[in-house]
N, C-alpha and C positions, 0 to 999 in steps of 0.2 A: 456015238457022241450024243450026250443027253442034252435036253433043253435047258437053257439057263434058268436058274431059279430067280424069280422076280425079287428085287431088293425090297426090303421092308420100308413102308412109308416113314418119312422123316417126322420126328416128333416136333410139335410146334415149339418154336423158340420162346424162351421166357423173356427175351429182350425185345419182342415185337412191339411196335408202336401202338398205343391205345387207339381205339376207333374214335374218329372225330364226332363230337356230339352233334346231334341233329339241330339244324338252324330253326329257332323258334319261328312260328308263322308271324307274318307282319300284322301289325294292328290295322284297323280300318283306316286310320289317319295315314299310316305309312303306305298303304296300298293306294290311297288317293294321291299322295305326294309322288309316289313312284309312277303313277299313270300320267300326272301332269308334267313330270320331268322326262318322259320317255321319248325315244327317237320316233316311235310309231306315231305319237300324237303330233310331233313336229312335222312329220311327213304328210299326214292328212291335212293339217292346217295349211301348209305350203301349197298342196294340190288345190285345195278349195280357194285359196287366194288367187292362184293362177287362173282358175275357172272364172272367178268374179272379174278379174281384169279383162279376160276375154269377152265375157258377155257385156261388161260395162263399155268396152271399146266399141262393140257392135251396136250397142244401144245409142251411141252418139250419132248414128245415121238419122234418127228421128227425134232425138232429145238433145237439149242443151247440156253443155258440160256441167253447169250448175245443178241441173236436175239429176244427171247421172251421179254426180258426187253425193248428193243428198240421199238418193235412193239406194245406191250400191255401196258407197264407201264411208258414209257417215252414220249408217243405220246398224242396229244390232241384228235385225232380221230382214231378209229380202224375200218377198213373195213373188215367185215367177209364175206366169201363166203358161202352162204346158198343155196345149190342146183343150183349153177351157177349164183345166183343173189347176187350182192354186197349189203351188208347191213351195213350202217355206224352206229357206236356206239361211245359214248364218251370214250376217253382213260382215263387211270388212272391219268395222269397228270392233265387233265381238272377236273375230279371228285374230286381229292384231293384239288384242288384250290377252287372249289365250297364249299366243306366241310369246309375248313378253313374260308371262308367268312361266312358261316352259323353258325359256332361255335363262331366266333368273334361277330357277330351281336346278335344272339340269346342267346348265353351262357355267354357273357361277357357284352356287351354294354346294352342290353335290359333286362338283368337279374335283378330282384328285389333285392335291396341291403338290407342286414340284417344279423343277426346272424344265421338265419335258412338256408341261402344260401351261407354263407362264404366258407364252404368246397367245395360246387359245383363250386364256382368261382375259387378257387385255383386249383381244378382238371382240369377245362377247360383251365386255363392258362398253366398248365403243358402239356396238349395235344398240345396246340398251340406251345409251346416251342419245343416239339418233332418234329412237322411238320417243324418248322423253321430250326432245326438242320439237318433234312433230305434235305431241300432245299440247305443249305450251302454245305453239302457233295456232292450233285449232281452237283453243279456249280463249286466248287473249289477243290474237292479232286482229287488225282491221285492214281491209283492202278496199280501195276505191280509186277515185280520180279527181284531179283538179284541172279545170280549164280556164285559161287566162288569155285575154286579148292584150295586145301591146299597150303598155301603160297601166294596165289593171293589176291589182294586188289582192291577195287573199291569205287568210290564216286558218282555213278549214278545207276539208275535202269531203266528198260525198261517196256513198257506196254505189257499187255496180247494181246490186240486186235487192238490197234491204230498203224497206220503206217505213216511214214513221208519220204519225199525225201530230201536227203542231197546233196548239191553241194559244193565240197571241192576243194580249189585251193592250189596246192602244189607249194611253192616258192623255189627259188634257194638256200636260206639260210637254208632250212630244216624246216622252220615253215609252218603253214597251216592256211588258213582262210576259215570258213565254213558258208554257207548259207542254211537255212532249210525251206522247204515248210511244214508247220505243218499239222497235221491230219485234223483239221477243214477245211482246204483248199483242201487237197487231197480227202476228202470224197465227194466232189462235183462231182467227176467223177465216183463214185462207181456205179451209175445207168446209165452209158453211157455218151457220150459227151467227150469233150476235155477241157483242161485247159492250159492257157498260163501264164507263170511266168517270171517276169523280175525283175532286180535290177540294179541300176545305176552303181554299181561296177563290173557288169558282162558284158563282150563284146558280149553277145549273149542272145537270148530269149529261154527259155525252154518250149517245148510243151509236155504235158502229155496226153495220150489218151488210149482207149481200156483197161480199168481196168478189170482185172480178179481176183476175190476174192480168188480163190484157183487154182493154176496151177503149171506147171513146164515147163521150156524151152525144146524145141526139135528142131532138125535140120529141116529147111524149105524144103518142097518138090520141091519148085521152087525158083530160085535165086531172082525173083522179089517180093517175099513175105517175110513178117517178117522184121527183122532188123538184119543186119550183118550176115545173114544166119540162124537166129534163129526165131522161132515162138512159140506160146503157146499151150501146151496141157492142156486143161481145165480138172480139176479134180472136183469130187463131193465135195461140201462144207461140211467140217467136222462138226459133231455135237458139238465137243469141239472147240469153236471158236478160241482158242489160237493155235490150230494146223494148221490153214489155213496159206498158204504162197502165197500172191498175186503176180501178175505180172502186169506190166504197160509198155507201149511203151514210150520212151523218145526221142524227136527230138531236136537237137541243131540248132537254126535258127540264123545265124549271123546278125549283125547290118546292113550290106550292102545288106541284102535280100537273100544272098546265103544260101543254105542248108548245114548244117554241118553233124556231125555224127548222126547216129540213133542207139539206143540201146534198148534191152529188159531187163528191170530191174526186178529182181526176189528177193523176200523176203528171200529165202533160200540161196542166193549166199554168198560165203565166201569172195569174193574180189569185190571191186567196179569196175565200168566201167570207163576207163580213156580215155580222148580225149584231143587234143591240139587245142587251138583257139588263133590266133594272138601271137603265141610263148609262151603262158601260158598253163600250164597243169591243167586240171580239172578232178575231179573224181565225178561220179554220183552213188548214192547208195539209194536203197529202204530198209529201216530198220524200226524196231519197234521204236515208239516214246520213247525218253529218257528224263529223268528228273534228275537234279543234286541233291545231298544230301550234306548238309552243314558239313559233317564229313566223315571220311574214315573208311571202315571196311576191316580188313584182316582176312582171315580164317586161324587160327593156327592149329586146329585139328578137325577132324570130327569123331564122335563115333557112332557106330551102334550095336545094340544088336538084334539078331535074335530069333525067337521062337525056342524052342528046337527041333532039328531034321529037321528043315526046313530052307529054304533060305529067308523066309519072315521076314521083319524087325519088331521087337517088339517095339522098341523105338530107336530114333536117335536124336542127338543133335550136336551143333556146339560150339566150343570154339573160340571166335573171339577177336581181338584187335580193339578198337575204338579209332581213332586218331582225336583229336579235339583241336584246339588252341595250338598246340605244346605239348600237353599232351596225354599220352596213358592210356587206361583203359581196363582191361580184363573183358569180358562179356561172360556168358554162356547162349546160346539161346537154349531152349528146345521146345517141341511141345506145352507145356502148359505155358511156361514162355517166352513171347516175349520181345524184346528190344524196349523200348520207349524212344525217345529223340527228342526234338525240333519239336514236331508235327508229327514225323515219327514213324511208328510201323513196326518192322521186326518179322515176324512169321516163325518158322521153318516149311517148307511145303513139302520139297522133297529132294531127293538125287539121285546119280547115279554114274556110269552106273550100272543098275541092271544086275545081272547075271555075273558080271565081276569076273575073277579068283582072289583068295587071293593075296594081295600085289599090286593090281591095285589102283593107286591114285583115290580117290573118290572126287566128287564135292557135294556141299551143295547148295540147292535152298531156298531162303527166299522170301515169299510173302511180299511185301512192300506196305504200305498204308500211304499216306499223307492226313490227314483229319483235317482241322481246327476245326471241331465240334466233335472231337473224344469223348469228355466227355459229350456232350450235352444229349445223350440218358439216361445216368445214372442220370444226374441232373433232367431231365424231369420226369423220373420215380419216383424219390424221391419226387418231387413236387406233382405229381399225387397221390402218396401214402399219403402224408400229407393232401391233400384235402379230400380224401376218409376217412382218419382217423378222421378229423374234422367233416365231415358230419355224418358218421355213429356212431362216438363216442358221438356226441350230441344226436342223436336219442336213443342210448343205455342208456345214462344218464337220459334222460327224461322218458324212459320206466322204469328204475329202481326206479326213484323217484315216478312215478305214481303207480307202483306196491306196493311200500312200504307204500304209503299213503292209498291205498285201503286196505292193510292188517291191518294197524292200525285202520282204520274206522270199519272194520269187527270185530276186537277184542273188540272195545269199544261198538259196538252194541250188541255183545254177552254178555258182562259183565253187561248190564243194566237189 
């Protein structure tokens, strides 16, 4: 029996498919877009954000929430001290910006269109809407408080942490004109240095220097120190940032070059500092930033219910009158039922004075928020829910159809 002769190799078919042409290399812009839209970048950003949340939470043991927010979550770069070595890290503001670009490119623009990805697209748009609402809140919202005693009324609220310097001219007819140095300008001297402020209506230039974040005036030990016999006793910065009362030196520099009055402005002062320039009376005041409200609130009655046998408040609420456009409306503000009107929200947040004997008039404190995007988080969450419902609902429907078809096929095979 002879060995089989190997069969000749088959000739290549003339009908074979042509080779796929090589994909041209991506342009530099295409590589950048691909990197920004990649899953890898999204993973790294999310890991870094998680790490920032962790170290920011731990930092609240010795820092206020206000300082943690500014240092870790509102900054582009965070510098950490690791064994005396400064280590720079991207801040949350930078990371969220990169994440938005990644989500827009990879989750919206470059996403394959079709019924299979419709829910994913809607969910991604909802997340972008949530980020957009947060940006609007950061740039344009105001947060503070309004404190009213029974019978008192107000149409403005003050900031928890922001401070401004007011220059008020008292006129002979009893009226007043006010010039305000806003917080965004005042904060330039928080880390040292000086600031010169001028206005064409003022006969002097105001110089602000030696900002102290938390302090209290004390008599100067020497007459050549301080201002008007007063200097600053520096206090430890409070963990609750709203409890800090800053100090700053203010010098009045006349237009003719002569030096005018010098004052130590203190955030806890009850009365402004008054000086006279060219026969005109001016008052200088360091105060919390104030914002107007387009309606007026009057506290009619404050109610408080204590826990039985204790002096601790169980619940408290305020009955107020809201005056707007010549009409009055009675409103009941409780801890769980805020007042919302014209983009402003008033929350019942506090009362006082605590421990006062019975019959002492009480005051009520409202936390006030003006946020143009107040409803955006709710809308964004509904959009995200709709996207997830579309995506997973489609998968559930396809699973039910496939399972039903398999069951019918199995029954038919059994019956044969």
